[in-house]
C-alpha positions as CSV (number, residue, x, y, z in Angstrom):
1,M,-16.0,-29.9,-35.2
2,V,-19.7,-30.8,-34.6
3,T,-20.7,-34.0,-33.1
4,A,-24.1,-35.4,-32.5
5,C,-25.3,-37.4,-29.4
6,A,-27.1,-40.5,-30.6
7,G,-30.1,-41.4,-28.6
8,L,-30.9,-38.2,-26.8
9,A,-34.5,-38.1,-25.8
10,P,-36.1,-36.1,-28.6
11,V,-37.8,-33.5,-26.4
12,L,-36.0,-31.7,-23.6
13,R,-38.5,-30.6,-21.0
14,H,-38.9,-27.1,-19.8
15,G,-39.5,-27.7,-16.1
16,N,-40.9,-25.3,-13.6
17,G,-38.6,-23.4,-11.4
18,P,-35.0,-22.2,-11.6
19,E,-32.4,-23.9,-13.7
20,Y,-29.3,-25.4,-12.2
21,T,-26.0,-26.7,-13.7
22,V,-23.3,-29.1,-12.7
23,V,-20.3,-30.7,-14.4
24,T,-20.1,-34.4,-13.6
25,D,-20.1,-37.9,-15.0
26,L,-23.4,-39.7,-16.1
27,L,-23.8,-43.4,-15.2
28,A,-26.3,-45.4,-17.2
29,K,-27.1,-49.0,-16.3
30,P,-29.5,-50.9,-18.6
31,G,-33.1,-50.9,-17.2
32,R,-32.3,-48.4,-14.5
33,P,-32.5,-44.6,-14.1
34,I,-29.5,-42.5,-15.4
35,Y,-27.5,-40.9,-12.6
36,A,-25.4,-37.8,-12.3
37,C,-22.5,-39.0,-10.1
38,Y,-21.7,-37.0,-7.0
39,M,-19.2,-39.6,-5.8
40,E,-17.9,-42.9,-7.0
41,A,-16.0,-45.7,-5.2
42,L,-12.5,-46.1,-6.6
43,T,-12.3,-49.9,-6.7
44,M,-10.8,-52.5,-9.0
45,P,-12.6,-53.7,-10.9
46,P,-14.7,-50.5,-11.1
47,L,-18.2,-50.6,-9.6
48,D,-21.2,-50.0,-11.9
49,T,-22.8,-47.6,-9.4
50,C,-22.3,-44.1,-8.0
51,G,-23.8,-41.9,-5.4
52,G,-25.8,-39.1,-7.1
53,I,-29.1,-38.0,-8.4
54,V,-31.5,-39.2,-11.1
55,V,-31.4,-37.4,-14.5
56,L,-34.4,-37.2,-16.8
57,G,-34.2,-36.3,-20.5
58,V,-31.2,-38.4,-21.4
59,D,-30.8,-42.1,-22.3
60,I,-28.1,-44.8,-22.3
61,A,-27.1,-44.3,-25.9
62,T,-26.3,-40.6,-25.2
63,V,-24.2,-41.6,-22.2
64,A,-22.4,-44.1,-24.4
65,A,-21.8,-41.4,-27.0
66,L,-20.3,-39.2,-24.3
67,G,-18.5,-42.1,-22.8
68,G,-15.2,-43.3,-21.7
69,D,-13.1,-46.1,-23.2
70,H,-15.3,-49.1,-22.4
71,P,-18.5,-50.3,-20.8
72,F,-18.6,-51.7,-17.3
73,R,-19.9,-55.3,-16.8
74,G,-23.5,-55.8,-17.7
75,G,-23.6,-53.0,-20.3
76,T,-23.3,-50.1,-17.8
77,R,-21.9,-47.0,-19.4
78,E,-20.2,-43.9,-17.9
79,S,-19.7,-40.6,-19.7
80,R,-16.7,-38.3,-19.5
81,P,-17.4,-35.1,-17.5
82,V,-20.4,-33.3,-19.0
83,R,-22.2,-30.1,-18.2
84,L,-25.8,-30.7,-17.3
85,V,-28.4,-27.9,-17.2
86,G,-31.9,-28.6,-15.9
87,T,-34.6,-28.0,-13.2
88,W,-34.5,-29.7,-9.8
89,N,-37.8,-30.9,-8.4
90,G,-36.4,-32.4,-5.2
91,Q,-36.1,-35.9,-6.7
92,A,-34.5,-35.6,-10.1
93,L,-32.7,-33.2,-12.5
94,T,-34.9,-32.7,-15.6
95,L,-32.6,-31.6,-18.4
96,T,-33.5,-28.5,-20.3
97,Q,-30.3,-28.5,-22.5
98,R,-28.4,-31.3,-24.1
99,P,-25.4,-32.6,-22.1
100,V,-22.1,-31.3,-23.5
101,E,-18.5,-32.4,-22.6
102,A,-16.9,-30.0,-20.1
103,K,-14.0,-29.7,-17.7
104,R,-14.5,-30.0,-14.0
105,T,-14.0,-26.9,-11.8
106,P,-14.5,-26.7,-8.1
107,A,-17.9,-25.4,-7.1
108,P,-17.9,-22.0,-5.5
109,F,-18.5,-21.8,-1.8
110,V,-22.0,-20.7,-0.9
111,P,-22.0,-19.0,2.6
112,P,-24.7,-19.9,5.0
113,P,-27.5,-17.4,5.2
114,A,-27.1,-16.8,9.0
115,P,-24.0,-16.4,11.2
116,L,-22.7,-19.7,12.5
117,P,-23.0,-20.2,16.3
118,P,-19.8,-20.7,18.2
119,P,-18.1,-24.1,17.7
120,S,-18.9,-26.8,20.3
121,G,-16.0,-29.2,19.7
122,E,-14.9,-32.0,17.5
123,Q,-17.0,-34.7,19.3
124,A,-20.2,-32.6,18.8
125,A,-19.3,-31.9,15.2
126,M,-18.9,-35.7,14.6
127,A,-22.2,-36.4,16.2
128,G,-23.9,-33.6,14.2
129,A,-22.5,-34.9,10.9
130,F,-23.7,-38.4,11.7
131,Q,-27.2,-37.1,12.6
132,I,-27.5,-34.9,9.5
133,A,-26.3,-37.7,7.1
134,G,-28.8,-40.1,8.5
135,D,-31.8,-37.8,8.8
136,K,-34.3,-39.0,6.2
137,S,-36.8,-36.4,7.2
138,L,-34.6,-33.6,5.7
139,R,-35.3,-34.8,2.1
140,R,-39.0,-34.6,2.7
141,D,-38.6,-31.0,3.9
142,G,-36.5,-30.0,0.9
143,A,-32.9,-30.7,2.0
144,H,-31.5,-33.5,-0.2
145,V,-28.3,-34.3,1.7
146,M,-25.4,-35.7,-0.4
147,G,-23.1,-36.1,2.6
148,A,-22.1,-34.6,5.9
149,S,-18.7,-34.6,7.6
150,V,-16.6,-32.8,10.2
151,G,-15.4,-29.6,8.7
152,S,-11.8,-28.5,8.1
153,H,-11.7,-26.7,11.4
154,G,-12.6,-29.8,13.3
155,M,-15.5,-28.1,15.1
156,D,-18.0,-27.5,12.3
157,V,-20.1,-29.8,10.1
158,D,-19.8,-29.5,6.3
159,V,-23.1,-30.5,4.6
160,A,-23.2,-31.1,0.9
161,L,-26.7,-30.6,-0.5
162,V,-28.0,-31.1,-4.0
163,V,-29.4,-27.5,-3.9
164,A,-28.5,-25.2,-1.0
165,D,-31.5,-22.9,-1.4
166,A,-33.5,-21.2,1.3
167,R,-35.8,-24.1,1.7
168,A,-33.0,-26.5,2.3
169,Q,-31.2,-24.1,4.7
170,Q,-34.4,-23.7,6.6
171,A,-35.0,-27.5,6.8
172,L,-31.4,-27.9,8.2
173,H,-32.0,-25.2,10.8
174,R,-35.4,-26.6,11.8
175,H,-34.1,-30.2,12.2
176,H,-30.6,-29.5,13.5
177,Y,-30.7,-26.0,15.0
178,D,-27.9,-26.9,17.5
179,S,-25.4,-28.0,14.9
180,V,-22.7,-25.8,13.5
181,Y,-22.8,-26.3,9.7
182,V,-21.5,-24.9,6.5
183,T,-23.3,-25.9,3.3
184,E,-22.2,-26.6,-0.2
185,S,-24.6,-26.7,-3.1
186,W,-23.7,-29.3,-5.7
187,L,-26.0,-27.9,-8.3
188,Q,-25.3,-24.3,-9.0
189,P,-28.0,-21.8,-10.1
190,V,-27.9,-20.7,-13.8
191,A,-27.9,-17.0,-14.0
192,P,-31.0,-15.7,-16.0
193,A,-30.2,-14.5,-19.5
194,R,-29.9,-10.8,-19.9
195,R,-32.2,-9.2,-22.4
């Protein structure tokens, strides 16, 4: 069965740099940028907002066509899980392919580029997570932090980045060299096509 997505911006851009992919929901609020949702508050009634990143190359009609059962208040629409492919410029994901429905799978763990220093305790990890989550200068230096928390061992800091590339890792190390952290990349690199 072939379905069309009504309203997709007619020209998908071919951005500079590597392509990334993620499976997530899109949230479209009239008159606002479209967001790929990293996390959503589970409230009743549902909120018409999510934490995530701006997506370029898609419009509200496309989100509605890929959508769930009904719109939120004020005409906000949310899609079912979709696979997005595009380029990341540090501010937005510019789509290079049309969004398609997909099933969620956990993102693979991306190990840090350098060995972790010895753990310094749960209190230090909590302080490190708080500092990293609130550090606005990281984004300016290429590390777009989605969240930071105490890791599963209780003595490390888990940092979720939009893209955990070398630039983001270096920014984390430069700003928070004394913190123990493990990073997760929300957007995953797309392997180049073989010829």
